[in-house]
N, C-alpha and C positions, 0 to 999 in steps of 0.2 A: 467659412466651412461650417456646415451644420453638424453638431455633435451627434455621434451614434448612440444607441441605447447603452452600450457599455460605459461610455463616458458620462452619461447622465446618471446612471446607477452609481458609478464611482464617486461622482460629486456629492450625491446624497449620502453616501457612506462617510465621506470625509467630513461633511457638515454635521451629520447626526452623531458620529462617534468620536469626533475630534481627533482623528488619526492624521498626524502631520509628519513632515520630515521626509528625507530622501529614502528611496528604496534601499534595502539592506543588501549590499554587495553587488557584484557584477552578474547579470543574468546568465550569460553564457557559461559561467563557471559553476552554476548551481547543479545539485543533484536532480535528475529526472528519472525516477525509479518506479518499478512495479514489483509487487509481491506476486509470484506466480509459482505453481507447483512445477518442479522439474519434470515430473511424470506426465503433466498435462492430462491427468487421469480422468476418465469418465466417472470414476468413483474414487474418492480420496479419504474415506472415513477410517480405514484401517490404520492403526497407530496414532490416530488423532482422537477419535471418540472411544477407542478401545480396540481389542483384538478380534472381536466376534463380527468382523466384517470381511467381505472379499477384498483381496488385494487389488491395487490399481494395475491396469494393463499398461505395461511400459510403452512409450511411444516409439515409433520407428525413427530411424535416422532422418528420413525425409520429413516427418512431422516436426521434429525439432528444428530442422532447417527452415521450414515454413514459418514456425512461430518466431524464430530468431529474426527472420527477414521483416516480419510485421512489427515486432516490438522495437527493434533497433532502427527501423526505417520510418514508415508513416506514423507509427505510434510514439516516436520521439525519445525513446529511453537511452540514457547513457549508463544506467546501472539496473541490474536485475537481481532481486533477492529470490533465489531459487529454493522454494520450500521443500523440505524433505522430512518425513517422519516414519520411515520404514513402511510406507504404503506399497512399495515394491521392494523386493529383496535387495540387500546391500550390493551384491554382485551386479545385478541389473542397474542399480542406481549409479554405480561407478561408470558403467558404459554410457548411460544416458547423460550424466554430467559432462563426460568427455565430449559427447556429441554437441552439447551446448557450447562448450568452449571452441570447438571446431567451427560451429556455424555462426557464432557471433563475431562481429568486428572487434578488433582490439580496443576500439574506443568505447565499447560497452563492457563495463566491469561486471563480472559475475561474482556474487557473494552467496555461498550456501547459507540458507536460513533454516536452522534445525529446530524442530519442536522437541524439547527435552523431557517434558512430562505430558502424558495424555490428559484429555479432558473428560475422562470418566470419573466416577466417584472416588476411586482410589488415587488418582493422579499418579499412576505408576510411571517409572522411567521408560522412555522409549528405547534407549540404547544402553547396553552394558558399558562398563568402563573400557573394556578391550575393544568393543565395536567403535566406541567414540574415538579412541586413540588411532585405530586403523583408518577411520574416515578422515580424521584430521591430517594424518600423514598423506593420504591420497589428495585431499583438497589442496594442501600446501604445495604439493608437487605438480598438480595438474590444473587447478582451477584458480586459486588465489592464495598467494604466499603470505599475504599480510592481513587479510580481513575475513571474518566469519560473523554470522548473525544468529541470534536466538529469537525465534518467533514465539510470541505469547501475547494473547489479547486479554489475559486475566491479570489483574493487578497484584503485585507484591507476592508472587508465588516463589517458594523455595525451589530453585531449579535443580537441586541435588548435586551429586558428585560430578556429573558430566560438565557442569559449568566450569569447575576447576580445571578439568582437562582442556577445555577450550581456551581458558585464560593462559594456561601454560604453553599450549601449542601456538597461540596467536597473541603474544604479549602486546598490549596496547592496541588491539585490533578487533575487539568483540563489540558488536553493535546490537542494540535491542530494537526489534521490530514489533510494533504493536503496543508501545508504551502508553499507559493510561494517564490522564491529566493529573491524577492524585499521586503519581509515583515520581520519585527522584531517579535520576540516572546514576545509580550507585555503581561502584567498582564491582566487577572488572569492566563494565560497559563504558565505552569512550564516546559514544554518540547514540542517537536513537531516532526512530521514525515514530511519531506520535499519532495515535488514533484521534480522530476528530468527529466521529459520527454524529453524536448528539448536537455538537455545535453547528455543524453544517445543516442538519436536518430540521431543526426546530423552526417551524414557520412555513406555511404553504406558499405564500407570495413573498417575493423579494422585498418590495418597497413597503407594502402594508403590514407585513409581519416580521420577516427575518431581520430587517434593518432597524426595527423599532426596539426601544429599551425593553429589556426582559426577555428578548428572543435570542436567536442563535448567534448573530453577529457579535453581540455584546459578550456572550460566553466565549466565543472563539478568540476575540481580542484579549480577554482576560487570561486565557490559557497562554497565549503567545507572550504577553508582557510578563507573566509569571516566570517564564524561562529566561528572560533577559537578565544578564548579570551572572548567569551560570557559566561554568567552564566548558560545558560540553554542547556541541552543536546539535540542532534538531532539524529533521526534515518533517514536513507536515503533510498529512494524508489528505488528498483530494478525493471526493466522494462520488460514486456512481449510484449506488443503491441506497435509497432513503427508506424511511418506514412507511407505514400505511397512512396516507393523508385522509382517506375517506372516513376514518373513525372519529376524527375531531374537527371542530369548526375552523380552527386557525393553525392547524398543523402541529399541535403538541404531541408528545410521545404517547402512542395509543396503549402502552402497557404490554406489548408483545413484539416479537421479531419473527415474522412469518414469511418464508420465501415465496409462498403463493400469493401474498398480499402486498409485499414491499414494493414501493413505487420508485420510479426514477427521481433523482434529485431534480428540483426545478431548474429549468433552463436559465443560464446566466449566473447561477450561484457560485459555481467553481471559479469563474473569472473574477467576480467581486471578492470572493474569499481569498483568492491568491493575492490580490492587491492589498487587502486588509492585512494579511500575514506579512507581506513584504514590507509594509510601512510600519507595522507595529513591532517587528523584530529588530532588536539592536544589531548593529553591524558586528559581524563575526559570529552571531548566534544562528543565523538562518543557513542550514545546510542545503535546503532545496525543497522539492515537492515529490510526493510519492503517491501511489494508488494501489489499493488492494484488489487484485484480480481474482483471488480465491473467492471472495464474497460475490463478485460479479458472476462468476461461473455458477456458484451454488444457487443463486437466485434466478439466473437466466435459465437454468436447467428445469425449473418448475414447469409442469405442463400448462400452468396458467399463463406462462410467459413464452419462452422460446422452445421449451422441450429439449430432449436429449440431442436431437439432430441439429438444433440451432444454438445449443449452449456455447458459452464463450470459449471454453477450452477446445471444443470441437472445431470452432472456426479457426482457432490458432493452428490446430493440427492440419487442417485442410488448406491453410494459407489464404483464407478468405477474410476480408475485412468485415468486422462485426456490424450488422445493420438491424439488430433485434430490438427487443422491448426497451432496453436501457441505453440505446445508441446515442441519444441526445447528450446526456451528461458525459458519457465516455468520450464521444467525439470532441466535446469541449475541452476535456483534459488533454487529449492528443494535440489539439490546436495550441493550448497553452504551452505544452512541452515543445512543440515546433517553434513557437515564437521565442522561447527561452534559448533554444538551440541556435537560433539566428542572432542571439544577443539582444533581443528586445524584451521589455517588460510587457506582460499581457495586457495591463491596464492602459497602456499608452495609446 
């Protein structure tokens, strides 16, 4: 039998980076998750970048059902981190979260992923203590009794008093989504989803650049092995949106992150990277794989790419499979998730 391109690339990876040993864990038991706004909002800036933005239009019950069908079906998820930061009023949010639980199969775990501090200069709290306690009670009763997440893509921020409320209401069940490579998984967090953007993106071509010493694969493997021996399990982010490769000769970081210029991750890289992670991770350390759909929506929304009508969240609302500018790497992730769901390693 002639080896396919995935097998050839994987062989080069194993030889060039000396990644050896069995895969970490059973594929069918791994996390396959997405980070996605519960609101599916056409605008989600309010409560995230500050308060001087319009609120998100809450989705209809039908839109939530459409999104749930895609995410838990052809997109292969068994866990959704539902992002919320008061972009819609709390009363609306409770209704929308309840629709998510109604629409998703029981096999799909829903975990509220709360932004506790805004990304404006003041870093002000998103929720008051009373609001946080009320939300926790609602989530425990209606969405997930055991787990909640904190979403933050900035490293080592003081999360404020709200974190203590979460830790008290969800003892042993607080997850950090957006963990940076320089951060430890400190209490009260018991697990994390780690950001991998620069590791996956560095290098335009898979063989000639990304797999070579000093490029992204080496960085990614170093991050994975650095977590080995820790007591807390890590899920690793697979990437759809890369940076602008037109600005440098070999795919180095261009010095900016521009939604109008960011390009799709090169084809095949998520599959190689998933195999690298699975082989480099110690048994018991690999929680699974995840992907940030918030970033996909923000970049696809650019008029230089799909525009508002074709933006990723809009396709979820309409129940249409995404076929836009970033479709190739996104489809690769959904295929990886599908193979894991079937109990097969993607690299096989």
